[in-house]
Steps between C-alpha positions, in 0.01 A plus 500: 500500500597861437350817643423830328421779746344822376514795738226756551243636745168321559165670456301661222642848559846382390394322181679650202758691702870497421581306815272213390663394175618179668137405563421584137758250375352225718154573361627460142665168586193371682270587210726373222588169665158424650602514863321314774253708705694723738511432872610706798789361699830624644366858497483472121273423210631176346431316181687249285576463131686240299763632262619215282612240751542753778249557780508868595340662805385859446511703821351846560583608859210676674714660772547834321820570311744571781422176685510273195790292628294365787265328257777385268686337787191305605459361148867409464509326837178303450602364159866459605623699201846634428561866406593384148136386456362849562434782251378828651338765277474863609494860380817709483529879516857491372413352160332693223131433455446165331853364522562154648807396691563143620772412749594177678583683824590840639386780727147637520592830338252684720199277425358441847303184423810344348709613798252347744518173308880504516478565873257214565679247280844602626646503149519714188553193282165463327382617160318834474329648197470877530243693296598860439246766595727803464571779745235734642478837325642811661501486878218249534544261790594151382255338743212697345623432147499120532140508627377685192341334201675516165421772248317396182820491294694313768221242540540409134872435526468335840251246364773389260757491779278293730453244223877492443554449872254210500685345207827545689357319802404208278846488345662514844288208622578290195854600400661655807640835597795541260305442180222728620743777599648490151154549351357756742793730557569549130144606416418872457229668704167545321452843342227733615306714253519806717460619855201613696445639846420270789235576759567553864620190683291339768656525843488163676381466857506121496703308757826342397639806318416412138772715347 
């Protein structure tokens, strides 16, 4: 078995926000590969798909972003999985909008859900697929920016990126990290057809610090 974890914040108010692109990738995989009905366990929404000969568990932590590692650790311990069997998918402020970056290990680079997972697992040595969401404009607070929904033009390019990320997860499960890195990291970011303003971000008052 392998595990693909998509990071995000639970709840309808966060659907479509930049911070939830990890959840979006899981949804694409579940739909395309006819996943089992989801169930709630280990503070996560879980479902399974079969990719070729590989059984893959799709995990969407429901702890809010900054506590994601708590849920990931429960899954890894219960199934007795090694870090090499984990792929974590998350947003990244430090990559241009729509660009993918796959690494076999490394630091969190400021992504708090990824950092919490590193802290709970006690290792940086697991694969992570970062989805670029770009930097906030002007002096906008990064925490507010990630909780905004995409502009119309960015939604178009991000739909392409999410599909590419889902394809990368499939390749990782079937062919391993090195082959998938060669494919993902050489690909250009999707082009947008223009820019548009983004509405005011929703301030979160939910527990668990969703930023």
